[in-house]
Residue frames relative to the residue before (quaternion, step in Angstrom):
aa qw qx qy qz dx dy dz
M 1.0000 0.0000 0.0000 0.0000 0.00 0.00 0.00
I 0.2230 -0.7538 0.6069 0.1168 3.53 -0.99 0.90
Q 0.0692 -0.7714 0.6324 0.0140 3.59 -0.80 1.06
R 0.1030 0.8189 -0.5515 0.1208 3.55 -0.63 1.09
F 0.3950 -0.6723 0.5748 0.2481 3.51 -1.15 0.77
I 0.1190 -0.7499 0.6482 0.0581 3.53 -1.06 0.86
E 0.2341 -0.8041 0.5350 0.1111 3.55 -0.40 1.25
L 0.2603 -0.7784 0.5584 0.1208 3.53 -0.76 1.11
G 0.7103 -0.3416 0.2619 0.5569 3.57 1.11 -0.64
E 0.6550 -0.5242 0.3826 0.3872 3.53 -1.19 -0.57
G 0.6863 -0.5467 0.2807 0.3890 3.57 1.13 0.55
Y 0.4494 0.6481 -0.4935 0.3667 3.59 1.09 0.53
G 0.8217 0.0540 -0.0081 0.5672 3.62 -0.16 -1.18
D 0.6140 0.5917 -0.3407 0.3961 3.55 1.14 -0.61
I 0.4981 0.6363 -0.4373 0.3947 3.61 1.22 -0.22
F 0.6284 0.5274 -0.3267 0.4692 3.58 1.14 -0.64
E 0.6168 0.5195 -0.3371 0.4858 3.59 1.11 -0.64
L 0.6420 0.5106 -0.3268 0.4695 3.59 0.96 -0.80
R 0.6385 0.5129 -0.3285 0.4705 3.59 0.97 -0.81
E 0.6506 0.5138 -0.3114 0.4645 3.59 0.99 -0.82
L 0.6305 0.5229 -0.3315 0.4682 3.59 1.00 -0.77
I 0.6500 0.5163 -0.3136 0.4611 3.58 0.99 -0.84
T 0.7257 0.4460 -0.2655 0.4516 3.59 0.79 -0.95
T 0.7115 0.4461 -0.2813 0.4643 3.62 0.91 -0.78
N 0.7381 0.3224 -0.2087 0.5546 3.59 1.22 -0.40
S 0.1537 0.8402 -0.5085 0.1090 3.57 1.09 0.67
H 0.6271 0.5487 -0.3375 0.4379 3.60 1.10 -0.62
R 0.7273 0.3898 -0.2352 0.5137 3.61 1.21 -0.39
F 0.4654 0.7059 -0.4395 0.3032 3.59 1.24 -0.29
K 0.1794 -0.7977 0.5714 0.0707 3.58 -0.91 1.01
H 0.7951 -0.1503 0.1505 0.5680 3.62 0.67 -1.12
G 0.2305 -0.7112 0.6405 0.1753 3.50 -1.34 0.46
F 0.1293 -0.8122 0.5679 0.0332 3.57 -0.92 0.91
I 0.1232 -0.7221 0.6731 0.1012 3.50 -1.26 0.62
F 0.1207 -0.7918 0.5980 0.0300 3.55 -0.52 1.24
V 0.1681 -0.7820 0.5970 0.0612 3.57 -0.72 1.14
S 0.0545 0.7960 -0.6005 0.0536 3.56 -0.78 1.01
E 0.3531 -0.7373 0.5461 0.1828 3.51 -1.11 0.80
Q 0.3581 -0.7259 0.5497 0.2065 3.55 -0.92 0.96
H 0.7136 -0.4481 0.3245 0.4298 3.56 -1.31 0.12
D 0.6919 0.4722 -0.2761 0.4712 3.60 1.11 -0.64
G 0.6056 -0.6007 0.3376 0.3979 3.58 1.28 0.12
K 0.5523 0.5981 -0.4009 0.4202 3.60 1.25 -0.11
S 0.3602 -0.7252 0.5459 0.2152 3.54 -1.09 0.73
T 0.0767 -0.7515 0.6521 0.0641 3.51 -1.15 0.73
L 0.3090 -0.7632 0.5464 0.1535 3.52 -1.16 0.62
S 0.1578 -0.7048 0.6806 0.1228 3.48 -1.30 0.61
V 0.1406 -0.7619 0.6225 0.1102 3.56 -1.07 0.69
A 0.0275 -0.8076 0.5880 -0.0359 3.55 -1.01 0.85
A 0.1566 -0.7640 0.6197 0.0881 3.53 -1.23 0.59
A 0.1845 -0.7720 0.6031 0.0788 3.55 -0.81 1.08
F 0.1723 -0.7854 0.5911 0.0639 3.52 -1.03 0.90
E 0.6151 -0.5348 0.4252 0.3935 3.55 -1.23 0.48
P 0.5876 -0.5866 0.4142 0.3729 3.60 -1.10 0.58
T 0.5688 -0.5822 0.4550 0.3612 3.55 -1.21 0.55
A 0.6023 -0.5821 0.4060 0.3654 3.56 -1.15 0.63
Q 0.7609 0.2185 -0.1357 0.5957 3.57 0.99 -0.81
G 0.8013 0.2919 -0.2232 0.4722 3.55 -0.89 0.89
G 0.2853 -0.8125 0.4745 0.1827 3.58 1.18 -0.42
F 0.3403 0.7424 -0.5090 0.2720 3.61 1.05 0.70
M 0.1079 -0.7954 0.5958 0.0248 3.58 -0.74 1.10
P 0.1480 -0.8173 0.5510 0.0804 3.61 -0.29 1.20
I 0.0917 -0.7344 0.6684 0.0738 3.51 -1.24 0.63
Y 0.1783 -0.8064 0.5593 0.0713 3.57 -0.25 1.30
I 0.0415 -0.8242 0.5639 -0.0305 3.57 -0.88 0.96
C 0.1857 -0.6841 0.6930 0.1318 3.50 -1.29 0.71
R 0.1904 -0.8742 0.4441 0.0480 3.55 -0.14 1.36
E 0.9075 -0.1342 0.0680 0.3921 3.49 -1.01 1.14
G 0.5726 0.5904 -0.4048 0.3996 3.57 0.91 0.82
I 0.6186 0.5564 -0.3297 0.4461 3.57 1.27 0.10
P 0.3124 -0.7438 0.5552 0.2023 3.60 -0.70 1.02
E 0.5927 -0.5588 0.4328 0.3863 3.57 -1.22 0.46
N 0.8421 0.1652 -0.1500 0.4910 3.56 -1.23 0.65
S 0.4229 0.6928 -0.4799 0.3330 3.59 0.93 0.88
K 0.6426 -0.5137 0.4012 0.4028 3.55 -1.28 0.33
R 0.6197 0.5546 -0.3431 0.4366 3.59 1.05 -0.72
L 0.6333 0.5083 -0.3275 0.4829 3.57 1.04 -0.72
E 0.6290 0.5384 -0.3251 0.4569 3.59 1.01 -0.80
I 0.6193 0.5498 -0.3365 0.4483 3.59 1.00 -0.84
F 0.6694 0.4906 -0.2910 0.4760 3.56 0.94 -0.92
E 0.6766 0.5026 -0.2974 0.4485 3.58 0.81 -1.00
E 0.6448 0.5219 -0.3227 0.4557 3.60 0.97 -0.79
A 0.6481 0.5189 -0.3191 0.4571 3.60 0.97 -0.84
V 0.6698 0.4869 -0.2936 0.4776 3.58 0.97 -0.86
K 0.6814 0.4910 -0.2888 0.4597 3.60 0.90 -0.91
A 0.5911 0.5785 -0.3652 0.4274 3.60 1.11 -0.61
L 0.6920 0.4393 -0.2674 0.5065 3.60 1.20 -0.45
G 0.5832 -0.6181 0.3551 0.3896 3.57 1.28 0.17
H 0.5762 0.5648 -0.3786 0.4535 3.58 1.23 0.39
T 0.2941 -0.7004 0.6124 0.2190 3.53 -1.34 0.25
P 0.4639 -0.6756 0.4799 0.3132 3.62 -0.80 0.89
I 0.3487 -0.7266 0.5615 0.1874 3.56 -1.04 0.87
K 0.1831 -0.8010 0.5658 0.0687 3.55 -0.63 1.18
M 0.0236 0.8007 -0.5949 0.0661 3.56 -0.88 1.03
D 0.3480 -0.6889 0.5917 0.2327 3.55 -1.14 0.70
V 0.0428 0.7918 -0.6055 0.0677 3.57 -0.83 1.04
K 0.6058 -0.5320 0.4337 0.4023 3.56 -1.28 0.27
H 0.5478 -0.5917 0.4823 0.3422 3.54 -1.21 0.58
S 0.5745 -0.6219 0.4016 0.3492 3.60 -1.01 0.73
S 0.5788 0.5925 -0.3772 0.4143 3.60 1.17 -0.44
A 0.5663 0.5951 -0.3802 0.4250 3.62 1.26 -0.24
Y 0.6857 0.4383 -0.2589 0.5202 3.58 1.31 -0.25
G 0.5740 -0.6200 0.4236 0.3266 3.55 -1.12 0.68
E 0.7930 0.0638 -0.0034 0.6059 3.56 1.11 -0.73
K 0.6144 -0.5697 0.4015 0.3698 3.56 -1.18 0.60
R 0.6181 0.5630 -0.3647 0.4099 3.60 1.00 -0.69
F 0.6290 0.5140 -0.3394 0.4743 3.61 1.11 -0.59
Y 0.6087 0.5432 -0.3345 0.4718 3.56 1.09 -0.75
F 0.6913 0.4683 -0.2814 0.4728 3.58 0.85 -0.97
S 0.6152 0.5332 -0.3468 0.4657 3.62 1.05 -0.67
H 0.6332 0.5265 -0.3171 0.4704 3.56 1.03 -0.82
L 0.6638 0.4971 -0.3086 0.4658 3.61 0.92 -0.87
I 0.6332 0.5203 -0.3345 0.4653 3.59 0.96 -0.80
A 0.6396 0.5180 -0.3261 0.4649 3.60 0.98 -0.80
I 0.6438 0.5131 -0.3195 0.4692 3.61 0.97 -0.81
L 0.6733 0.4943 -0.2975 0.4624 3.58 0.92 -0.90
R 0.6418 0.5042 -0.3211 0.4804 3.60 1.03 -0.71
L 0.6512 0.5358 -0.3103 0.4389 3.56 0.92 -0.95
N 0.7348 0.3913 -0.2166 0.5100 3.58 1.06 -0.76
H 0.4648 -0.7271 0.3981 0.3109 3.59 1.35 0.28
Y 0.3697 0.7120 -0.5090 0.3120 3.60 1.04 0.75
I 0.7480 0.1295 -0.1125 0.6411 3.54 1.26 -0.46
P 0.6052 -0.5968 0.3780 0.3670 3.60 -1.10 0.60
P 0.5673 -0.5894 0.4419 0.3682 3.59 -1.18 0.47
M 0.6523 -0.4810 0.3985 0.4294 3.55 -1.31 0.26
Q 0.1723 -0.7840 0.5892 0.0924 3.54 -1.08 0.74
């Protein structure tokens, strides 16, 4: 099984694309995540992500993410939460390191995948 983050953007207009992915793929929707990270100046930024069940062929499990561009208590966060709640789920909130703490984005995404596996939100490597 391949589990991969697919970055849509930083949560501006792309939050609407993420909401559309959640609603049109509701039969595959697994979890919604809100990742809270603290910047160097002490301000918190949010990333929102949606994990979907693996594809029937190939076993590809996408996790779409809008990375670190959403302020707390914003309308964009409400849009995401409403889409997840409409499917009967509650978004899972987690504190994580800011992506700037990693040399490359791929290391940041690998770290997030490890956290999600460790907490049994996504299946282990096979």
